[in-house]
N, C-alpha and C positions, 0 to 999 in steps of 0.2 A: 419481479427484487431491480433494484435501481438499478445498480451496474448493469441490467439486459441494456440501459436505454444507450452506452455509451459504445461506442466501434468503432472498428479496424477496417478500412476494406471491401464497409459495408458486410461485414457478421459482426456478431456482439463482442465487445470480448469479456474473457470468462473468467473469475478471481482461479487461483487454484485447487485443486482439488488440492484432498487429505493426499500428503507425503509425508517425504525429510524436508524437515527445514534447518537448514546451516546458515553458518554466520561466521568471518571470518574475526578471532580476539581484539586482537588491535582491532579492527573496525567497530566496534563492541564495544574496546574501553573508548575512544575518540567519540560514538558515536552520545555513548553518556556524559561524557566531559564539555562537547559543544550542545549538547540540546537539552541533557537532565532526564533523558530516557531511554530505556534498555533494550536492544532489540531482542531480549529473550522473553518482554511483553510483544512479538509479533505476532501472536495466537490472538490476542488481544481485539490485534485491527481484524483481520482472518473469518474471527465468529462474527463481528459487530452484523447481525441482524441486515440494516441498512446501509452497509459501506457502497462508497459509490471507485471503480476501477476504471483508470485510466491509462493509456501510452504514455512513457516514460524515457523515449529512445536514451539513451546514449551510446554512439559512438555506434560499431554495430552490434550490440547488443541491446536486447529488444527486451528491455526495461519495462515494472509496470509499478501503479499509483493506485496504492488504494487509498481513499480518504474516510474517515470515521470519525463519531463521535465515540470517544470512549469517558467512562468516566467521569462526565459532562465535557470535556477536554476536545476536541478536533484536531487530529492527528493526521498525518502522510506516512504510508510504510511502500518505500520502492523498495524490488525486490527484483528477480529476478529467477526464471522457470527453465530448468535445464532439467531434461526429463521428467525424472520425477521426485526432484530435488529442487526446493524451493529456497535460494539463497536470501535471505532477507540483509538491505544494504544502508539503509536508512530509515531511521523513528527519528520525524521531530511533529514542533508543533506545527501544524498547515497554518499557511499564510490567508493574509485576505482573501485574495486572490486563488487558492485552494479550496476555502470552507467555499467562498461562492458557485463554486463548480459541483462543490456539494448539495447545495443550497438549490442549487437549480434540478439537479437532478430525483433531486426523492418526488416523489412523486404527490398528487394536492392531497 
């Protein structure tokens, strides 16, 4: 799996396991207005077979970012794991740098 290439302190960064996914409704609406993408579609990123999982720290939160191709569009999903709950924070079109990181992580 491509995400196994990404490491934190020498250990693989693993994507979230199945569990409950939550979001803040106000943040969901803001994400739709700003990026045109709905946090409800996070499952499409989590389920993408070739996604890349990276660290995306913010303050003292251990955030993660999954970059994946979803319906031929590169997208980035930012989230945080809190126990068995995954809180989605942002879903946006992947930037050029994010797409490049995705491409580098893909097997030959």
